[in-house]
C-alpha positions as CSV (number, residue, x, y, z in Angstrom):
1,X,93.0,103.1,106.4
2,X,90.5,100.7,104.8
3,X,91.4,98.2,107.4
4,X,90.3,100.7,110.2
5,X,86.7,101.2,108.0
6,X,86.1,97.5,108.1
7,X,86.9,97.7,111.9
8,X,84.6,100.7,112.5
9,X,82.1,100.1,110.0
10,X,81.3,96.3,109.6
11,X,78.1,96.7,108.5
12,X,79.2,98.6,105.2
13,X,80.0,97.3,101.8
14,X,83.3,98.6,100.6
15,X,84.7,99.2,97.2
16,X,88.2,99.8,97.0
17,X,90.4,100.7,94.2
18,X,94.1,100.9,94.6
19,X,95.9,102.7,91.3
20,X,98.5,99.9,91.2
21,X,99.2,100.5,87.7
22,X,100.7,104.2,88.2
23,X,101.4,104.4,91.6
24,X,103.3,106.2,93.5
25,X,101.3,109.5,93.2
26,X,104.0,111.0,95.2
27,X,106.5,111.8,92.4
28,X,103.7,113.0,90.0
29,X,102.6,116.3,88.8
30,X,99.5,118.1,90.5
31,X,97.8,117.8,87.3
32,X,98.4,114.1,86.9
33,X,97.3,113.4,90.2
34,X,94.0,115.4,89.9
35,X,93.6,113.7,86.5
36,X,94.5,110.3,88.0
37,X,92.1,111.1,91.1
38,X,89.2,112.0,89.0
39,X,89.4,108.8,86.7
40,X,89.3,107.0,90.0
41,X,86.3,108.9,91.2
42,X,84.5,108.2,88.0
43,X,85.1,104.6,88.2
44,X,83.7,104.5,91.9
45,X,80.7,106.4,91.0
46,X,80.1,103.8,88.3
47,X,79.9,101.1,91.0
48,X,77.0,103.4,92.9
49,X,79.0,104.2,95.9
50,X,77.3,106.6,98.4
51,X,80.6,107.9,99.8
52,X,84.3,108.1,98.3
53,X,87.0,108.4,101.0
54,X,90.1,109.8,99.3
55,X,92.5,107.3,101.5
56,X,95.7,108.5,99.9
57,X,97.6,111.4,101.4
58,X,99.0,112.6,98.1
59,X,95.7,112.5,96.5
60,X,93.8,114.2,99.4
61,X,96.8,116.9,99.3
62,X,96.4,117.8,95.6
63,X,93.2,116.7,94.6
64,X,90.8,117.0,96.9
65,X,89.3,120.5,96.5
66,X,89.3,119.6,92.6
67,X,87.1,116.5,93.3
68,X,84.6,118.4,95.1
69,X,84.1,120.6,92.5
70,X,83.9,117.8,90.1
71,X,81.7,115.2,91.8
72,X,78.4,115.4,93.5
73,X,78.9,112.5,95.9
74,X,80.0,113.5,99.6
75,X,84.0,113.0,99.6
76,X,86.3,112.6,102.3
77,X,90.0,113.2,102.6
78,X,92.5,112.3,105.2
79,X,94.6,115.9,105.5
80,X,92.3,117.6,108.0
81,X,91.4,114.3,110.1
82,X,95.1,113.8,110.6
83,X,95.8,117.5,111.5
84,X,93.2,117.6,114.3
85,X,94.7,114.2,115.6
86,X,98.1,115.6,115.5
87,X,97.3,118.9,117.2
88,X,95.4,117.1,120.1
89,X,98.2,115.1,120.5
90,X,100.8,117.7,120.5
91,X,102.0,119.1,123.9
92,X,104.9,121.3,122.8
93,X,103.2,122.4,119.7
94,X,106.1,121.3,117.7
95,X,104.7,119.0,114.9
96,X,106.6,117.3,112.2
97,X,105.2,115.8,108.8
98,X,106.7,113.2,106.7
99,X,105.2,112.3,103.4
100,X,105.7,111.9,99.8
101,X,107.4,114.8,97.7
102,X,103.9,115.9,96.2
103,X,102.2,115.7,99.8
104,X,105.0,117.9,101.6
105,X,105.0,120.4,98.4
106,X,101.4,121.0,98.9
107,X,101.5,122.4,102.2
108,X,98.3,121.1,102.9
109,X,99.1,119.8,106.3
110,X,100.7,122.8,107.5
111,X,97.5,124.9,106.3
112,X,95.3,122.6,108.1
113,X,97.1,122.7,111.4
114,X,97.5,126.6,111.1
115,X,93.4,126.8,110.8
116,X,93.3,124.7,114.1
117,X,96.2,126.2,116.0
118,X,98.1,129.1,114.7
119,X,100.8,128.9,117.5
120,X,102.0,125.1,116.4
121,X,105.4,125.2,114.7
122,X,105.2,122.6,111.5
123,X,108.1,121.2,110.1
124,X,107.7,119.0,106.8
125,X,110.0,116.8,105.1
126,X,109.7,114.2,102.3
127,X,110.5,110.4,102.8
128,X,109.9,109.0,99.1
129,X,112.1,105.9,99.9
130,X,109.5,104.6,102.7
131,X,106.9,104.0,100.2
132,X,109.3,101.4,98.3
133,X,110.3,99.8,101.4
134,X,107.0,99.2,102.6
135,X,105.8,97.8,99.3
136,X,108.9,95.5,99.0
137,X,108.1,94.1,102.8
138,X,111.5,95.8,104.3
139,X,109.7,96.3,107.5
140,X,112.4,95.0,110.1
141,X,115.7,95.5,107.6
142,X,118.9,97.3,109.1
143,X,118.8,99.2,105.3
144,X,115.2,100.6,106.6
145,X,116.3,101.4,109.9
146,X,119.7,103.4,108.4
147,X,117.6,105.5,105.9
148,X,114.8,106.3,108.3
149,X,117.5,107.6,110.7
150,X,118.8,109.7,107.7
151,X,115.3,111.2,106.9
152,X,114.6,111.5,110.6
153,X,117.5,113.4,112.2
154,X,116.4,117.1,110.7
155,X,113.0,116.4,112.8
156,X,114.8,114.9,116.0
157,X,117.2,117.8,116.3
158,X,113.9,120.2,115.9
159,X,112.3,118.6,119.0
160,X,109.1,117.6,117.4
161,X,106.9,115.5,120.2
162,X,104.3,114.6,117.5
163,X,104.9,113.4,113.9
164,X,102.3,112.5,111.4
165,X,102.9,109.6,109.1
166,X,101.3,111.6,105.9
167,X,101.3,108.4,103.9
168,X,99.2,105.3,103.9
169,X,102.3,103.2,103.6
170,X,104.5,104.6,106.2
171,X,102.3,103.0,109.3
172,X,103.8,99.7,108.1
173,X,107.3,101.4,109.2
174,X,106.0,102.6,112.5
175,X,108.4,100.3,114.8
176,X,111.4,101.8,113.0
177,X,110.4,105.1,112.8
178,X,109.3,104.7,116.4
179,X,112.6,103.6,117.3
180,X,114.4,106.5,115.4
181,X,112.4,109.2,117.0
182,X,112.4,108.0,120.5
183,X,109.6,106.6,122.7
184,X,108.5,110.5,123.9
185,X,107.2,111.2,120.4
186,X,103.7,110.5,119.4
187,X,103.5,109.0,115.7
188,X,100.0,109.6,114.4
189,X,97.9,108.7,111.0
190,X,94.5,109.6,110.0
191,X,93.0,106.0,109.6
192,X,91.2,106.2,113.0
193,X,89.8,109.8,112.6
194,X,89.1,109.2,108.8
195,X,87.2,105.9,109.7
196,X,85.2,108.0,112.7
197,X,84.3,111.0,110.3
198,X,83.1,108.7,107.7
199,X,80.9,106.8,110.3
200,X,79.6,110.3,111.5
201,X,78.9,111.5,108.0
202,X,77.1,108.8,106.9
203,X,74.9,108.8,109.7
204,X,74.2,112.7,109.5
205,X,73.1,111.7,105.8
206,X,71.1,109.2,106.8
207,X,73.2,106.5,104.8
208,X,74.5,103.9,107.2
209,X,73.6,100.5,106.7
210,X,71.7,98.6,109.5
211,X,73.7,96.3,111.4
212,X,74.6,92.9,109.8
213,X,73.6,94.2,106.6
214,X,77.2,94.8,104.9
215,X,80.6,93.2,105.0
216,X,80.7,92.5,101.3
217,X,83.8,94.2,100.0
218,X,84.8,94.2,96.6
219,X,88.6,95.3,95.4
220,X,89.9,96.8,92.3
221,X,93.4,97.7,90.8
222,X,94.6,99.2,87.6
223,X,97.4,96.7,87.2
224,X,99.0,93.8,89.1
225,X,96.1,92.1,91.0
226,X,98.4,89.1,92.2
227,X,100.7,91.5,93.6
228,X,98.1,93.4,95.4
229,X,96.7,90.0,96.9
230,X,100.2,89.6,98.4
231,X,100.6,92.8,100.0
232,X,97.0,92.8,101.1
233,X,98.3,90.5,103.9
234,X,100.6,93.6,105.2
235,X,98.1,96.2,104.6
236,X,94.9,94.8,105.3
237,X,95.8,92.1,107.7
238,X,93.6,89.2,105.6
239,X,94.1,87.2,102.4
240,X,91.8,88.5,99.4
241,X,90.0,85.9,97.4
242,X,89.3,88.1,94.7
243,X,90.9,91.1,93.1
244,X,89.6,92.6,89.6
245,X,92.1,94.4,87.3
246,X,90.1,97.1,85.3
247,X,90.9,99.4,82.8
248,X,91.2,103.0,84.7
249,X,91.8,104.9,81.5
250,X,88.4,104.6,80.5
251,X,87.2,106.8,83.0
């Protein structure tokens, strides 16, 4: 997600916070997710950001409405942009959704899709092990393929033609997921759409940086900064020089 924001908005300065100390959110209660998300937002506001992108599907699903009531700064989530992209991609109006347990339980994606096209049939399945596989770099392992086969077989039988990768980790497993689902199924995630909507909103608010004025990014985590540096090679396709650990419970 953030990589796509870098690509579409190279002139912007990005402050990134990853809650690596309390990850994953997908197994947490809605109350805990909202509490953690507000702490993250409070930290980012202290950094004087002009817009907050809730790049986590689980936090968007469980906490976006809550944050919008608590925070005055403009906030974007990933659910609606992802739903728009999937509806536009689907030909047979049968869309599958995979995500964390909390994202699937929230019903946020089916609700967003229904608002866009009430005729679409939506099928949601949690795939919690995909998060750990992505984190541990199991991107081409046979074990990952076998787990994907087990998770995705119901969606294959339901003949979905579009599958939403409803977690920021899942695109790392895209080759395996595509192999299991077959070439006729379109895999979508919200990264491009969210980056595009971020650009549009900043333009509407008159907050876009001038070309050449940005690109100075800062990275913060709640724990394990060295591990985050290693993972950034896969997630961000770059090597980070500096990642700062913060005490998120202060917020």
